[in-house]
C-alpha positions in Angstrom: -42.5 -16.9 -14.0 -39.8 -15.7 -16.3 -39.9 -12.0 -15.3 -37.9 -12.6 -11.8 -35.4 -14.6 -13.7 -35.0 -11.7 -16.3 -34.6 -9.2 -13.6 -31.9 -11.2 -11.9 -30.1 -11.6 -15.2 -30.5 -7.9 -15.9 -29.0 -7.1 -12.5 -26.1 -9.4 -13.2 -25.5 -8.1 -16.6 -25.6 -4.5 -15.1 -23.1 -5.4 -12.4 -20.7 -6.9 -14.8 -21.0 -3.9 -17.1 -20.5 -1.4 -14.5 -17.4 -3.4 -13.1 -15.9 -3.5 -16.6 -16.5 0.1 -17.1 -15.0 1.0 -13.9 -12.0 -1.1 -14.6 -11.6 0.7 -18.0 -11.7 4.1 -16.3 -9.1 2.9 -13.8 -6.7 1.8 -16.7 -7.3 5.2 -18.4 -6.5 7.2 -15.3 -3.4 5.1 -14.7 -2.3 5.6 -18.3 -2.8 9.4 -18.1 -0.9 9.5 -14.6 2.0 7.8 -16.1 2.0 9.8 -19.2 2.0 13.2 -17.3 4.6 12.0 -14.9 7.0 11.1 -17.5 6.4 14.0 -19.9 6.4 16.6 -17.2 9.7 15.2 -15.8 11.3 15.4 -19.1 10.1 18.9 -19.9 11.1 20.1 -16.3 7.3 21.2 -15.7 6.8 18.9 -12.7 5.4 20.8 -9.7 8.2 19.8 -7.3 7.0 22.0 -4.5 3.5 20.4 -4.6 5.2 17.0 -4.7 7.1 17.8 -1.6 4.1 19.1 0.1 2.1 16.0 -0.6 4.9 13.8 0.5 5.1 15.7 3.8 1.4 15.5 4.3 1.2 11.7 3.7 4.2 11.2 5.7 2.5 12.9 8.7 -0.6 10.6 8.4 1.3 7.4 8.0 4.8 7.6 9.8 3.6 7.4 13.4 1.0 4.6 12.6 3.7 2.8 10.7 5.8 2.7 13.9 2.8 1.8 16.1 2.0 -1.1 13.7 5.7 -2.4 13.3 6.5 -2.8 16.9 3.6 -5.2 17.6 4.2 -7.1 14.3 7.9 -7.8 15.2 6.9 -8.5 18.9 4.2 -10.9 18.0 6.4 -12.8 15.5 9.1 -13.2 18.1 6.7 -14.1 20.9 4.8 -16.9 18.8 7.9 -18.2 17.1 10.1 -17.9 20.0 7.9 -20.1 22.2 7.9 -22.9 19.8 11.7 -22.7 19.1 12.4 -22.7 22.8 10.5 -25.9 23.1 12.7 -27.6 20.5 15.9 -26.1 21.6 16.4 -23.8 18.4 16.3 -20.3 20.1 19.0 -19.0 17.9 16.6 -19.1 14.9 14.6 -16.3 16.2 16.4 -14.0 13.7 15.1 -16.2 10.8 11.6 -15.8 11.9 11.8 -12.0 12.0 13.7 -12.1 8.6 11.0 -14.3 6.8 7.9 -12.9 8.7 8.6 -9.1 9.0 10.7 -8.5 6.0 8.9 -10.8 3.6 5.3 -10.3 4.5 4.7 -8.1 7.5 6.3 -5.0 6.4 4.9 -4.6 3.0 1.4 -5.5 4.0 1.5 -3.2 7.0 2.7 -0.3 4.6 0.0 -1.3 2.1 -2.8 -1.3 5.0 -1.6 2.1 6.2 -1.6 3.6 2.7 -5.0 2.1 2.0 -6.4 3.5 5.3 -4.7 6.9 6.0 -3.3 7.9 2.6 -6.3 6.7 0.4 -9.0 8.4 2.7 -6.9 11.7 2.7 -6.6 11.6 -1.1 -10.3 10.5 -1.7 -11.7 12.8 0.7 -9.7 15.9 -0.8 -10.6 15.1 -4.4 -14.0 14.2 -3.5 -14.6 17.6 -1.6 -13.3 19.4 -4.7 -15.6 17.5 -7.0 -18.7 18.3 -5.0 -17.8 22.0 -4.9 -17.4 21.7 -8.7 -13.8 22.7 -8.5 -12.7 19.8 -10.9 -15.3 21.0 -13.5 -14.2 24.6 -13.1 -10.5 23.3 -13.7 -11.4 21.5 -17.0 -13.3 24.6 -18.0 -10.2 26.7 -17.8 -8.3 24.2 -19.6 -6.4 22.6 -16.6 -6.2 19.0 -16.6 -7.2 17.8 -13.0 -5.2 14.6 -13.4 -2.0 16.5 -14.3 -2.6 19.2 -11.6 -4.0 17.3 -8.6 -3.5 13.6 -9.1 0.1 13.4 -10.6 1.8 15.2 -7.4 0.0 12.8 -5.2 0.9 9.7 -7.2 4.6 10.8 -7.2 4.7 11.6 -3.6 3.0 8.2 -2.6 5.5 6.3 -4.8 8.5 8.1 -3.4 7.3 7.7 0.2 6.3 4.1 0.1 9.8 2.5 0.0 10.9 4.7 3.0 7.8 3.7 4.7 8.3 0.0 4.1 12.1 0.3 5.4 10.8 2.1 8.6 8.5 -0.7 9.4 11.1 -3.4 8.7 13.7 -1.5 11.0 11.1 -1.1 13.8 9.8 -4.7 13.5 13.0 -6.3 13.4 14.2 -4.0 16.2 11.2 -5.1 18.5 11.7 -8.7 17.6 15.4 -8.5 18.8 14.5 -6.7 21.9 11.8 -9.3 22.8 14.1 -12.4 21.9 17.0 -11.0 23.9 15.1 -10.0 26.9 12.3 -12.7 27.1 13.5 -15.6 25.2 17.3 -15.3 26.2 18.6 -15.2 22.7 22.1 -14.0 22.2 21.9 -10.9 19.9 24.8 -12.0 17.8 22.9 -15.3 17.1 19.9 -13.3 16.3 21.7 -11.2 13.6 23.5 -14.3 12.4 20.3 -16.3 11.6 18.5 -13.1 10.4 21.2 -12.4 8.0 21.2 -16.2 6.7 17.4 -16.3 5.9 16.6 -12.7 5.0 18.4 -12.0 1.7 18.6 -8.5 -0.2 16.2 -10.2 -2.8 13.5 -10.5 0.0 14.0 -6.8 0.9 13.9 -5.9 -2.8 10.6 -7.5 -3.2 9.2 -6.1 0.0 9.9 -2.6 -1.3 8.5 -3.5 -4.8 5.3 -4.7 -3.0 5.3 -1.2 -1.3 5.5 0.6 -4.5 2.9 -1.5 -6.2 0.5 -1.0 -3.2 1.1 2.6 -3.6 0.3 2.8 -7.2 -3.0 0.9 -6.5 -3.9 3.0 -3.5 -3.5 6.4 -5.4 -5.2 5.1 -8.6 -8.2 3.8 -6.5 -8.4 6.8 -4.3 -8.1 9.3 -7.1 -10.7 7.7 -9.4 -13.2 7.6 -6.5 -12.5 11.1 -5.4 -12.7 12.7 -9.0 -16.1 10.9 -9.5 -17.6 11.6 -6.0 -21.2 13.0 -6.3 -24.2 13.8 -4.0 -22.6 16.1 -1.4 -21.0 15.0 1.8 -22.5 11.7 1.6 -20.8 11.2 -1.8 -17.5 12.0 -0.2 -17.9 9.5 2.5 -19.0 6.9 0.1 -15.8 7.6 -2.1 -13.6 7.2 1.0 -15.1 4.0 2.1 -14.9 2.5 -1.3 -11.4 3.6 -1.6 -10.3 1.9 1.5 -12.3 -1.3 0.9 -11.2 -1.7 -2.8 -7.6 -0.8 -1.9 -7.2 -3.4 1.0 -8.9 -6.2 -1.5 -6.4 -5.3 -4.3 -3.5 -5.0 -2.0 -4.1 -8.7 -0.6 -4.5 -9.9 -4.2 -1.4 -8.1 -5.4 0.6 -9.4 -2.5 -0.5 -13.0 -3.2 0.6 -12.6 -6.9 4.0 -11.1 -6.2 4.7 -13.5 -3.4 4.0 -16.4 -5.8 6.2 -15.0 -8.6 8.9 -14.6 -6.0 8.6 -18.2 -4.9 8.6 -19.4 -8.4 11.7 -17.4 -9.6 13.5 -16.7 -6.4 13.1 -19.6 -4.2 14.0 -19.3 -0.5 17.5 -20.3 0.4 20.2 -19.5 2.9 22.1 -16.3 2.2 
């Protein structure tokens, strides 16, 4: 009777131990990435060319999807909110809806989901393929730190690119909202911008960019760890990519919740 209970408890203990072990490796990886980023920048040993190449590669896989996601987000906010505001005679507040919805939540979440999908899969698949070909072990044998050589350029590229990606989504989403509000809901553009500027403050944009940067750090950390630890041939690479995307999405939602709560506590919403 006690044997099944013991097996269940042993499985739970193993799960908890593995989770804590993974968390510890993630923290250690983050520490090494930050250390190498600062030290190499101070010593002028940062591979600038590699960082630029990674920025261009990540930009190619995220820029177009960012536009394709931003336009429906801005349009949906305008359509849904515009219909309600039209019923109560408050069409002029359509800009406020875009300011609060797109800038505050839609843009950073869209940027995070894009990074967790396109960027995380690209990083995990590249590092995972190197791992199963034993290139990572070969670099360690030659005295080259794979984190310093492979992870740091991708980390810096993603961190630098994330604010631009968020701003692109903000501009596209607000533009789509303005177009639909003006042509469908008969909102005067000047009224749209007036209410947008009244409700969307620079603090909201700053927190939106901050969220995007935090999401970039999370995505690179998870994707790099899974890629470097990939084993078992092509199936291992596929598992690493899948785990990177799923874990990144979960962590992005949790981080967005915590940052939004902190913003509400210390910077409550108010008219600009």
